[in-house]
N, C-alpha and C positions, 0 to 999 in steps of 0.2 A: 447391783444390777449394772450391766455393761451394754452399751449400744454397739450392735454389730450389723453389717449388711450381708444378708444371705442372698444368694443368686435367685432363687425362686420365690422367696418370701418378702424381699425388700428389706427395709430397716426394721430390726427387731431388738427387743430388750431381753437380754439373756442373764439368767442368774446362775452362778456357779458356786460350788462349795469352796471351803478354804484351801483345798488342794488344786483347784482350778478345773474340776470336772463339771460337766454339764448337769444342771438340775432341771430348769424349765425355761420357757421362752414365751414372749407376748409380742404380737405384731403391733407396730406403731403406725397408726393411720393419721395422716396429715390432712388437715382441712385446707383446701385451696380457695383463696379469695381472689375474685376478679372475673374476667371474662373467660368463657370456655367455648371451644369449638371441637366437634367430632367429625372425623373424615373416615368413612367406612365403605366397604365394598367387598368384592370377592377377588382374590388374587391367586395366580398360579405359582406355586412354590414347589420346586423339586418334582414336577410332573403331576402334582395334585392340586385341586382347586379347593380353597378354604376361605372362610370369612376372616377379614382382617380389619382392625380399627386403630386409628390414632385418636387420642384425646389430648388436645393442646390447651394450655392456659397461659394467660399473660395479657400484655397490652394489645390493643386493636391492630396496630401496624405490624407488630411481630406475628400476630395470629394470621393476618393476611398472607405474609411472606411464607409462613410455615405451611399453610394450606396449598399454596402454589408449588412449593417443593414436594409436598406429600403426594401430589398427583404423579410425580416422576419416580418416587421411591416408596413402594409398598413396604409395610412394616415387616421386620424379620420375625417378630413374635406375633401371636394372635391379637393380643391387646397391649397397646403401648400408651402409657400416660406420661407426658413429658412437657416441660416448659417450652413454649414456642421459641424463645430466645436461644435456649440450649440446642433445640433441633436445627435452627438456622445455622448455628456455628459448626455443627457436625452432623449432617443428615445421614451419612454412611454408618454412623454408630447405631442408629435406630431403624434405618430403612435400607432398601436395596436388595431385599430378599426375594425377588421374583418380578412378576409383571401383573398389573391389574387386568382382569378379564374384561371388565366393562368400565366405563367412566365412574370413578368413586363419587359417592354422595357426601354432601357437607351439611351438617346440622349444627346450628348455634343456639 
């Protein structure tokens, strides 16, 4: 079994035969321990309005700063789960894909 990162599936465990050909895969689901906050709403992306959501996890201070940044940068994908500290260091990697239609809601 080999760990690989697939674009749409995340981190997966892949088994291959002795010649290196694909046999099967299993998605690895990680348990997140600590505080969590969700920022969700509707965003206009490429002329269409769709629901978007961030899920942040981490320390309280990092969560606060991540929520403040998320109000300016709607997510590029529909659902984004990311560490608050990682989002603060590079918000353009996960957000900036349009404009919020209304003020996003925060749920902790």
